[in-house]
C-alpha positions in Angstrom: 122.8 85.2 94.0 125.5 85.8 91.1 123.9 82.2 89.2 120.8 83.9 88.1 121.9 86.5 86.6 122.4 84.0 83.8 118.7 84.1 84.1 119.0 87.2 81.9 121.1 86.6 79.2 118.6 85.8 77.2 116.4 88.6 78.0 117.1 91.3 75.3 115.7 88.7 72.3 112.4 88.7 74.7 109.7 90.4 72.4 108.4 93.5 72.8 106.5 96.0 71.6 108.3 98.5 72.6 112.7 99.4 71.4 115.1 97.8 73.9 116.9 99.9 76.2 120.4 100.4 75.4 121.3 99.2 79.6 119.7 96.3 80.8 117.4 97.2 83.4 115.0 95.4 85.7 117.9 92.8 86.5 118.0 91.4 90.1 120.8 93.5 91.3 117.9 96.2 90.8 115.2 94.3 92.2 117.6 94.2 95.4 118.3 97.7 95.3 114.6 98.4 95.1 114.0 96.4 98.4 116.7 97.8 100.0 116.0 101.5 99.7 114.1 101.6 103.0 116.6 100.3 104.7 119.5 102.5 102.8 117.8 105.7 103.3 116.1 105.3 107.1 118.0 107.5 109.8 120.1 109.3 106.9 118.5 112.7 107.8 119.8 115.1 110.6 118.0 117.6 112.9 115.1 116.8 110.3 112.1 116.0 112.6 111.6 118.9 115.2 108.0 117.8 117.2 107.5 119.8 119.9 106.1 118.1 123.7 105.0 121.5 125.7 105.7 120.8 129.5 102.2 121.6 131.4 101.3 125.1 130.7 104.8 126.3 130.1 106.0 128.3 126.8 108.9 125.6 127.6 109.5 122.4 125.6 111.0 120.0 124.7 111.9 118.2 121.3 113.7 114.7 120.3 116.6 115.7 117.5 118.4 112.6 115.7 122.6 113.9 115.2 125.5 112.6 114.2 126.2 111.4 117.2 123.2 109.8 118.1 119.7 110.7 119.3 119.1 113.7 122.1 116.4 115.6 123.7 116.6 119.6 123.3 114.8 121.7 126.0 114.0 125.1 124.8 113.1 128.4 126.7 111.4 130.8 124.2 111.5 133.4 127.0 115.4 133.5 127.1 115.9 132.4 123.3 117.6 129.5 125.1 118.8 125.7 123.8 120.3 122.8 125.9 120.1 119.2 126.3 116.9 118.5 128.6 119.2 115.9 130.9 122.9 114.3 130.8 122.7 111.2 129.2 125.6 109.3 131.1 123.9 109.8 134.1 120.7 108.7 132.8 122.4 105.8 131.5 124.1 104.5 134.7 121.2 104.8 136.3 118.8 103.4 133.7 121.5 100.1 133.7 121.0 99.8 138.1 117.2 99.9 137.7 116.8 97.4 134.4 120.1 95.8 133.9 120.6 96.9 131.0 123.8 98.9 129.4 122.8 101.9 127.5 125.2 104.3 125.8 124.6 108.5 125.3 122.9 109.0 122.2 121.3 105.4 121.7 119.1 105.3 125.0 116.9 102.3 124.2 114.1 104.3 125.1 110.4 105.9 123.7 108.1 108.5 123.8 110.1 111.1 126.7 107.9 113.5 127.9 108.0 116.2 130.2 104.6 117.0 131.7 104.4 119.4 134.2 108.5 120.6 134.7 111.1 120.3 133.3 112.7 118.6 136.7 110.9 115.4 136.3 110.4 113.1 132.8 108.6 109.7 131.6 109.5 107.5 129.3 108.8 103.8 128.2 111.1 101.2 127.8 109.9 97.5 126.3 106.0 98.7 127.3 106.3 99.5 131.0 106.0 103.4 132.0 109.2 105.0 133.9 109.9 108.5 135.6 113.2 110.1 136.1 114.3 113.0 138.1 116.9 115.2 136.5 117.6 116.6 140.0 119.4 112.9 140.9 118.3 110.8 138.1 116.4 108.5 140.2 114.5 106.2 137.8 110.8 104.5 139.0 109.0 102.1 137.5 105.3 103.1 137.6 103.0 101.1 135.5 102.5 98.9 132.6 102.2 100.3 129.3 102.4 97.2 127.5 99.0 96.7 128.7 97.0 99.8 128.2 98.4 99.5 124.5 96.7 95.6 124.3 94.0 96.9 125.7 93.6 99.9 123.3 93.4 98.1 120.5 92.3 99.0 116.5 89.5 99.3 114.3 89.8 96.3 111.3 86.7 97.4 109.4 85.6 101.1 107.7 82.0 102.5 109.4 80.5 103.1 106.2 77.0 101.7 107.5 74.5 104.1 109.2 74.5 102.3 111.9 71.5 100.9 114.4 69.7 104.4 115.7 68.2 102.2 119.1 71.4 100.6 120.3 72.4 103.8 122.4 72.7 103.6 126.0 70.0 105.1 128.4 71.2 109.2 128.8 71.2 110.9 132.1 69.5 114.4 132.9 72.5 117.2 133.3 71.3 117.3 136.9 71.1 113.9 137.6 67.7 113.6 138.4 65.9 111.8 135.1 67.3 109.1 132.5 65.9 108.9 129.3 65.6 105.7 126.8 63.6 104.1 124.0 61.4 101.2 125.4 59.2 99.5 122.4 60.5 102.2 120.1 59.1 105.2 122.0 60.7 107.8 124.3 60.5 107.4 127.8 62.0 109.1 131.2 62.8 107.2 134.6 62.4 109.3 137.7 66.3 108.9 139.5 64.3 109.4 142.9 61.6 107.4 142.7 62.3 105.3 139.8 59.2 106.0 138.2 58.9 105.7 134.2 56.7 108.2 131.9 56.3 107.4 128.2 57.0 110.8 125.8 56.0 109.6 122.4 53.3 107.6 121.4 54.1 107.0 117.4 57.2 105.2 117.5 57.2 101.6 116.2 59.0 98.8 114.3 60.2 101.0 110.6 59.4 104.2 112.5 61.2 104.9 115.8 62.8 106.8 118.5 66.4 107.1 117.9 68.2 106.4 121.0 71.1 109.1 120.7 69.1 111.6 122.8 70.3 115.0 124.1 69.4 116.8 127.0 69.0 120.6 127.0 71.8 122.3 129.6 68.9 123.3 132.2 67.6 119.2 132.1 64.1 120.6 131.2 64.0 119.3 127.6 65.0 116.6 125.1 65.6 116.4 121.6 66.3 112.9 119.7 64.7 112.1 116.3 62.1 110.1 114.8 63.7 107.4 112.5 62.5 106.5 109.2 64.2 103.2 108.7 64.7 101.4 105.5 66.2 98.2 104.5 69.7 98.4 104.9 72.0 96.5 101.9 74.5 93.8 103.6 77.3 92.8 101.4 79.2 89.5 102.3 82.8 88.2 102.2 84.0 84.5 102.2 87.3 84.5 103.9 88.4 81.4 101.5 91.5 80.6 103.9 91.1 81.3 107.8 94.3 81.5 109.5 92.6 79.1 112.1 90.6 76.0 111.0 90.1 74.4 107.6 86.5 75.8 106.5 85.9 78.9 104.9 84.1 81.5 107.1 81.5 84.0 105.7 81.2 87.7 107.2 78.4 90.0 106.6 78.6 93.8 107.1 76.6 96.8 106.6 77.5 98.6 103.2 75.5 101.6 101.4 76.0 101.9 97.5 74.8 104.8 95.6 71.3 105.2 94.9 69.7 102.7 98.0 67.6 103.8 99.9 68.4 105.3 103.7 67.1 106.0 106.9 65.5 109.3 107.5 65.8 111.8 110.7 63.1 113.8 111.9 63.8 116.2 114.6 61.8 115.8 117.9 61.1 118.2 120.4 59.9 117.2 124.4 59.2 119.0 127.2 59.8 117.1 131.0 57.9 119.3 133.0 54.7 119.1 131.3 55.4 115.1 130.3 54.7 116.5 126.7 56.0 116.5 122.9 56.3 120.2 121.3 55.6 119.9 117.6 58.3 121.0 115.6 56.8 122.8 112.6 58.4 124.2 109.0 60.9 122.5 107.3 60.1 118.8 106.1 63.4 118.3 105.5 63.2 117.0 102.2 65.8 113.8 100.3 68.2 113.8 103.1 71.2 112.1 103.1 71.9 113.3 106.7 70.6 115.2 109.6 72.3 115.4 112.8 75.4 117.7 114.1 72.4 119.0 117.2 73.7 121.6 119.8 71.8 123.1 122.3 72.1 126.6 123.2 73.7 127.7 126.6 70.4 128.9 127.6 68.6 126.1 126.6 66.3 128.2 124.7 67.2 126.9 121.0 68.7 123.8 119.4 70.4 124.1 115.6 70.9 121.3 113.8 72.3 120.6 110.2 70.5 118.9 107.3 72.4 117.3 104.0 69.8 117.2 101.1 71.1 113.7 98.9 73.0 115.1 95.9 75.0 117.5 98.1 73.6 120.6 96.6 72.3 122.0 99.2 73.1 122.2 102.9 71.7 124.1 105.4 71.8 124.9 109.3 68.5 125.4 111.0 67.7 127.0 114.2 64.9 125.2 116.0 63.0 127.2 119.0 62.6 125.1 122.0 60.1 126.6 123.4 57.5 126.6 120.4 58.9 124.3 117.9 59.3 126.7 115.3 62.2 126.6 112.9 64.0 128.7 110.8 66.8 128.4 107.7 69.8 130.1 109.5 72.8 129.2 106.5 71.4 128.2 103.4 74.6 126.7 101.3 73.8 125.7 97.1 75.8 124.5 94.6 74.9 123.9 91.0 77.5 120.9 91.5 78.1 119.6 94.5 78.8 121.2 98.3 82.1 119.6 99.5 80.8 119.0 102.9 83.2 115.9 103.7 86.7 117.9 102.9 85.4 121.7 103.6 83.0 121.9 106.1 83.6 123.7 109.1 81.6 125.8 111.3 82.2 127.5 115.0 79.7 128.9 117.2 80.5 132.2 119.2 77.5 131.6 121.8 77.6 135.3 123.9 77.5 137.1 120.3 74.9 135.3 118.1 78.0 134.4 115.6 78.8 131.9 113.6 82.1 131.9 111.8 81.3 129.4 108.3 83.4 128.2 105.3 81.4 128.2 102.3 82.9 128.2 98.6 80.0 130.8 97.1 82.9 133.0 95.6 84.4 130.6 93.6 87.3 129.8 96.7 87.3 127.8 100.2 86.8 131.0 102.3 85.3 132.0 105.9 82.4 134.5 106.2 80.7 135.1 109.8 76.7 134.8 110.4 74.8 136.2 112.6 72.8 132.9 114.1 69.7 134.3 114.6 68.7 136.1 111.8 71.3 134.3 109.5 72.3 137.2 107.6 76.0 137.0 106.8 77.5 140.0 108.8 81.0 140.2 106.5 82.8 138.0 104.7 86.3 137.3 106.3 88.3 135.9 103.9 88.9 136.8 100.3 91.2 136.6 97.4 92.1 133.7 94.9 93.2 131.2 97.3 91.8 128.8 99.7 91.4 128.2 103.5 92.4 124.9 104.1 92.1 124.6 108.2 91.0 126.3 110.8 93.5 126.0 113.8 92.1 128.1 116.4 89.4 130.8 117.2 90.1 133.3 119.9 86.4 134.5 121.0 88.2 137.6 123.1 90.1 139.0 120.8 88.0 138.1 118.0 90.9 136.6 115.8 91.4 133.4 113.9 94.1 131.6 112.9 94.1 129.0 109.6 96.0 127.2 107.5 95.8 128.3 103.7 97.2 127.5 100.7 98.1 129.4 97.2 97.9 132.8 98.4 101.7 132.9 98.2 104.2 133.0 95.0 104.9 129.4 94.0 103.3 125.9 94.5 99.8 126.8 95.5 99.6 123.8 97.7 101.9 124.6 100.4 100.3 125.8 103.4 101.1 128.6 105.4 99.7 129.7 108.4 97.8 133.3 109.1 95.8 135.3 111.3 92.8 137.2 110.8 90.2 139.4 112.3 86.6 138.5 112.8 85.9 141.5 110.6 87.9 140.5 107.8 90.9 143.2 108.6 94.5 142.2 110.1 95.1 139.5 107.8 98.9 138.6 109.3 101.5 135.8 107.7 102.8 133.4 110.7 104.8 131.9 108.5 107.9 132.2 106.4 109.3 129.8 103.9 109.0 128.7 100.4 107.4 125.1 101.5 104.5 123.6 103.5 104.7 124.4 107.3 103.3 122.3 110.1 103.3 124.8 113.5 103.0 123.8 116.9 101.4 126.2 120.0 102.4 126.5 122.9 99.4 126.2 125.2 99.3 130.1 125.7 99.7 130.3 122.1 102.6 132.8 123.0 105.2 131.4 121.2 104.8 128.1 117.7 107.1 126.0 116.2 107.0 126.1 112.7 108.4 123.3 110.8 109.1 123.6 107.4 110.0 121.7 103.8 109.4 120.6 100.3 110.0 117.7 98.9 112.9 118.7 97.6 114.3 121.0 100.3 115.0 119.7 103.9 113.0 120.5 106.7 113.8 124.1 108.5 112.5 124.0 112.1 112.2 127.4 114.0 110.3 129.2 116.9 108.2 132.3 116.2 105.8 134.3 118.4 102.8 133.4 117.5 100.9 136.4 117.5 103.3 137.8 114.9 105.0 135.6 113.7 108.2 137.3 114.3 111.1 134.9 114.7 112.8 134.2 117.7 115.2 131.3 116.5 116.4 128.9 114.7 115.9 125.2 115.7 116.8 123.0 113.6 118.1 122.7 109.8 118.2 119.2 108.6 121.3 118.2 107.4 121.0 115.3 104.7 125.0 115.0 103.7 124.5 110.9 104.6 121.4 110.4 102.3 123.1 111.9 99.5 126.1 109.8 100.4 124.2 106.9 99.2 123.1 107.8 95.7 119.6 109.3 97.0 118.3 111.7 94.1 116.2 114.1 95.4 112.6 114.2 93.5 111.7 116.8 91.2 109.0 119.2 91.8 107.6 119.9 88.2 104.9 122.0 86.8 102.6 122.4 83.3 100.1 124.0 81.6 96.8 121.9 82.2 93.8 121.2 79.4 92.4 124.9 79.1 96.6 125.5 78.7 96.2 128.4 81.3 96.2 126.4 84.7 99.6 125.0 86.6 99.3 121.4 87.1 101.8 120.4 89.7 104.0 117.0 90.3 106.8 115.4 91.1 109.1 113.4 88.8 111.3 110.8 90.9 114.6 109.0 89.0 116.6 106.0 90.5 120.0 106.5 92.2 121.5 105.2 89.3 120.3 107.4 86.7 122.3 107.8 83.4 120.7 110.4 81.0 122.3 108.6 78.1 119.4 105.8 78.8 115.9 105.5 77.6 113.1 105.5 80.7 109.8 104.2 80.6 107.6 106.4 82.8 105.5 105.4 85.3 102.5 107.5 86.9 101.0 106.8 90.3 98.0 107.8 90.2 95.1 108.5 92.8 92.1 111.1 91.3 90.2 111.2 94.1 88.5 114.7 94.6 88.6 114.3 98.4 92.2 115.6 98.5 94.9 116.7 96.6 97.7 113.8 96.5 101.2 114.2 95.3 103.6 114.9 98.3 104.3 118.2 99.7 107.3 117.4 102.7 110.6 116.1 102.3 111.1 112.1 102.7 113.5 110.2 101.6 110.9 107.8 100.8 108.0 108.3 98.6 105.8 105.2 99.1 106.3 102.5 96.3 107.4 105.5 94.2 111.2 105.7 95.4 111.7 101.5 94.8 110.0 101.1 91.5 112.5 103.8 90.3 115.1 101.6 90.9 114.0 99.0 88.5 114.8 101.4 86.1 111.7 103.9 85.5 110.7 107.3 85.6 108.2 107.3 88.3 105.8 110.6 88.2 102.7 111.5 90.7 100.7 114.4 89.3 97.4 116.3 90.8 95.2 116.9 87.7 91.7 119.0 87.4 89.2 117.3 89.9 90.9 117.3 92.9 91.0 119.2 95.6 92.3 122.2 97.1 92.3 124.9 94.3 89.8 127.0 93.3 85.8 125.7 92.4 86.2 125.5 89.1 89.5 123.4 89.2 87.1 120.6 91.7 83.9 120.9 89.8 85.8 118.8 87.1 84.8 115.6 88.8 81.4 116.5 89.4 79.4 113.5 87.8 82.8 113.1 85.8 85.2 110.3 88.0 86.3 108.7 84.8 87.9 111.8 83.6 90.2 111.7 86.4 92.4 114.7 85.4 94.3 112.7 82.2 93.4 116.0 79.8 96.0 117.4 82.5 98.1 114.6 83.1 99.2 113.4 79.5 100.2 117.4 78.9 102.3 117.2 81.7 104.2 114.4 80.9 104.7 114.7 77.6 105.8 118.3 78.5 108.2 116.8 80.7 109.4 114.4 78.2 110.3 117.6 75.9 112.2 118.7 79.0 114.1 115.5 79.9 114.7 113.6 76.3 115.4 110.9 78.4 111.9 110.1 79.3 110.4 107.8 76.8 106.7 108.5 76.5 106.0 105.6 73.6 106.5 103.4 76.9 103.9 105.1 79.6 102.5 102.9 82.8 100.0 103.8 85.2 99.3 102.0 88.6 96.9 102.7 91.4 94.5 101.8 94.4 90.7 102.1 95.5 90.2 105.2 93.6 93.6 104.5 92.0 93.0 101.4 90.6 89.6 102.8 89.4 92.0 105.3 87.4 94.6 103.2 86.2 92.2 101.1 84.5 90.5 104.1 83.4 93.7 105.1 81.4 93.7 101.8 79.1 89.8 102.2 78.7 89.6 105.8 77.5 93.3 106.5 76.7 95.0 104.0 75.0 96.6 106.0 72.8 99.4 107.2 75.5 99.1 104.9 78.6 100.3 100.9 77.5 100.6 98.7 80.4 98.7 99.4 83.8 98.5 97.8 87.4 95.3 98.4 89.6 94.9 96.9 92.9 91.3 96.9 94.8 89.5 99.1 92.8 86.8 100.5 92.9 85.5 99.9 89.3 81.9 101.4 89.0 80.9 103.6 91.0 77.5 102.1 91.9 79.3 99.5 93.7 81.1 101.4 96.2 80.2 103.1 99.0 77.6 105.9 99.1 78.7 109.0 101.2 82.2 109.0 98.5 80.4 108.2 95.0 77.5 110.4 95.6 79.8 113.2 97.0 81.3 114.0 93.3 78.8 111.4 91.6 75.9 112.8 92.3 72.0 111.6 92.9 69.8 110.3 91.4 71.8 107.3 90.0 71.9 108.5 86.0 73.7 107.5 82.6 76.9 109.4 83.5 77.6 106.4 86.3 78.0 104.3 83.5 79.9 106.8 81.3 82.9 106.9 84.3 82.1 102.8 84.5 85.7 100.9 83.6 82.6 97.1 84.1 80.5 99.0 81.6 83.3 100.1 78.9 85.5 96.9 79.7 85.1 96.7 75.7 87.3 99.5 75.1 91.0 97.4 76.7 93.9 98.1 75.0 97.5 97.4 76.4 98.7 95.2 79.2 96.3 94.8 82.5 96.9 93.4 86.3 94.2 93.2 88.2 95.1 92.7 91.8 92.1 91.8 94.2 91.8 91.2 97.8 89.4 88.7 99.1 88.1 90.9 102.0 88.4 94.2 101.4 86.0 96.2 103.5 86.3 99.6 102.0 85.8 98.6 98.4 83.1 95.7 97.7 85.3 93.0 96.2 82.6 92.2 93.6 83.6 95.6 92.3 87.0 94.0 90.6 85.0 90.4 90.0 82.5 92.5 88.0 85.5 93.8 85.9 86.8 90.6 85.6 83.7 89.5 84.1 83.2 91.8 81.8 86.6 91.8 80.0 86.3 88.0 79.5 82.7 88.7 77.9 84.4 90.9 75.4 87.1 88.7 75.2 90.1 91.0 76.1 93.5 89.4 77.2 94.4 90.3 80.8 96.2 89.2 84.3 94.5 88.7 87.7 96.0 88.3 91.0 93.1 87.3 93.6 94.8 87.2 97.3 93.1 85.3 99.8 92.6 87.0 103.2 93.7 90.4 101.9 92.1 93.7 102.9 92.5 96.7 101.1 95.7 96.9 100.6 97.9 97.6 97.1 98.3 93.6 97.0 101.2 93.5 100.3 104.5 92.3 99.4 103.6 89.8 97.1 101.0 91.6 95.2 104.1 94.8 95.3 106.2 92.2 93.5 103.8 91.0 90.9 103.1 94.4 90.0 107.3 95.3 89.7 107.4 92.2 87.5 104.3 93.3 85.3 106.3 97.0 84.5 109.4 95.4 84.1 108.0 92.7 81.3 105.9 95.0 79.3 107.8 98.8 79.8 110.9 96.7 80.0 111.0 94.3 77.9 112.9 92.6 80.3 111.9 88.9 81.8 112.3 89.1 85.7 114.0 86.5 87.7 112.4 83.3 88.3 111.4 83.7 91.7 110.9 79.6 92.1 114.6 79.4 91.4 115.9 82.8 93.1 117.3 82.4 96.9 115.8 85.7 98.5 
C-alpha cells in the first residue's frame, strides 16, 4: 500500500480555485479510515440497545444486552423490581453442543431471535435458519421447524406501488354469514347464493371504462354491500431498459404504472346495494368533484351507516362523509380545509368510538398538529383535546373505557423540538400527563396490559438510557441500563455536535448537527459538506444516538466537516414552518441552511465557508443541484444521485401533495431542468438505470438541458442500479469528486491501487 502514497507528492500543485490545506487531506490513508469506520465502531457500545420482548400476556419481559463479557439475556419482573439472567448460558452451551454438534461459549452463543413466548421457563431461538426451543428447567433443546424455508417464502417487494392498481383484480368476497358471495362479472356487481349457487345481477350500468370495483365491502349483518363505480382513465406507463441483465446477453424491457402530476386519475363513486330486495340504493348528495382519492370505507357495527374519506385533488380539502345505508343520504361530518395543503400522507389520524358516536381526529387548523373530538353523527366538534405551540407526532393507544389517549409529541419540552416525548390525556383535554423524562428522543414499549412501559431515550450526543416506568403515571420503577461508550471513545470516535442557529426570519431556531473526522485538528481549515434532504414529508436530521450516521461519518474521515440541517419547509414543526414548501420545493430551506452554516463557521473558524459542498439522493438530489443553480455564491460543489429534478416528472402523490394541482408555472420555477442554464460550480450526477422510485428520465432530461446550455458537469450512469446513492462505486466516485474539487487533492488512481 505504501508505494501508492507517491501518487500524492504532486497533489499540492494541483490546480484548484480554493486555498491549499496546510496539512494534506484526502489521502489514501484517509480513504482507508473512511472504509473502516463501520467495522471500527461496530460493537463498541455496551448496555445500549434495550428492546423488551414481553412474555405472553404478563408483565415479565426479556431483553438482550451487549456487555464487556459478551451477549446476555436479562429477565425482568416489574412487580418485584427485579432483573436477572434469563437462563444459564453455560448449561445452555453444553446442551446446545450435544444437539447441534457446535461448540458454543457463554457470551458468544451463535443464536438469534431469543423469545420467551408464554412463560419464563421455555424459550425459542434460531440457529442457522432453523427454529429450536429450550426448557430452562432441564435445558432440553428440541428442533421445531425449518425457519430458513419460511424466510425464503416471505421474500420481499422490490418495487414501490405508485400506480392506482386494477380495481377488477380482487377475488370474490363472501358475506359475513357465509350465505352469499359477491363478485364483478362483465363490469357489474353480482351475488351468488352459496346454498343453491344461483346468481343475481345487482348493477346494470357498468361497462368498459366505467365499471364496478371488485373491492367489495359487506355490511356486518350481510344485508348490504358498498362498493364503488370507477370511472377509469388511460394509465401512464413508463418503460425501463435493463441493458445488462444478470442472465442472458440481450437487454430487457420493463414497464410500470407511474402516474405523474397533472395526469388524469381514476374517479370513485360509492354505490350501495340491498341484498334482500336485490336492488341498488341510490346515493345522493355529495358529487365528490376533482377527486384525488375516495376510500377507507368503514361500516358501522349496526350496519346502518358507512363512513368514507374523500381527498380532493390539490389536497386543500379532506372530508369524512357519513352514508346512511337505509336511505342513501350523505352528510359531511368532518370538513378539513387549508389554503396551502393538508398533510394527509403524514399527519392524518382518525379513531372511531362507535358506542359513543365519537371520532378522534388530527388537524393543523390552529397552526399546530393537534387532536380533536368530534360527534360522528352531527359532525360537531365536541372539544379540542390537545393544544399549544407543540405538535402531536402520533397516537400510540386509545383507551375507550377510561377515555384516555397515549400519544407521542414534540416541542412541548425545552430544547430540541424534534425530540419525541410520550404523554397521556383525557378525551376532554384534561389530565395531561408526561410519561417520559430525560432530554432526548424517547421510544417506549408497553406491556400487554399497559401497566408498565420500557422507556429508552438518547440524543445524537447522549448515549442511550433505558428505564422501566409505570404505564399510567410515568413514575420510575427501576433503571434497566445506561449505555457505556468507553470502547467507542477509545477508537478516537468524536461525538456529533447538535448545533442551532436562527433561520431566515432571525427568530426561528434551525436545528442540525456537525460531524467531525476522528483525526480532527482545529488548526486545519476544513471544507464543509452538507448532506441534504429537504423532503417536506418529514424531518431528517438524526435525533437518536448512533456511532455511525449513514455516510456522513465516513465522508468526514476524508478531511471534511459534514453537516445535516432541517430548514423551513420540512415537517414536525408549526404549520407555518411547514408551509414554506408549498408550491415552492425549489426553496429547500436554503435561506435557513446558509446562515446556519455561516453561524457554525463563526463559532468554529476552522470551517471554511469558501469551500462548501452538498450532496443528496432522490429529493435530496433535487436539492443538491438546486444549491448550485440558485445559490452558487455559497455552494461550490454538488453530487446528486437519482434525483427528481423536475416535480412534473416524479410520482403524483408526493409532488402534488406539496406542489399542488393544477400544475402551473410554479413547477417550472422549482425545476432544475428549466433552470439548468444557471449552473455554476462543479456537479456530478449519478443515475440508476432501473430506478422504480424516481423516473430515470428526470436525470437524463437534466443532462440534456445542461448540454444544450453548454455547461460542464460529470455524469455517472449505472446499469442495473435502482433507487440508491450509487452503491459502493457511486459512493467512491462521490468521495473522489469532493476530494478533487474541495480539497484540491487528486484522489488515488484506483486502477493501480490494490484494495
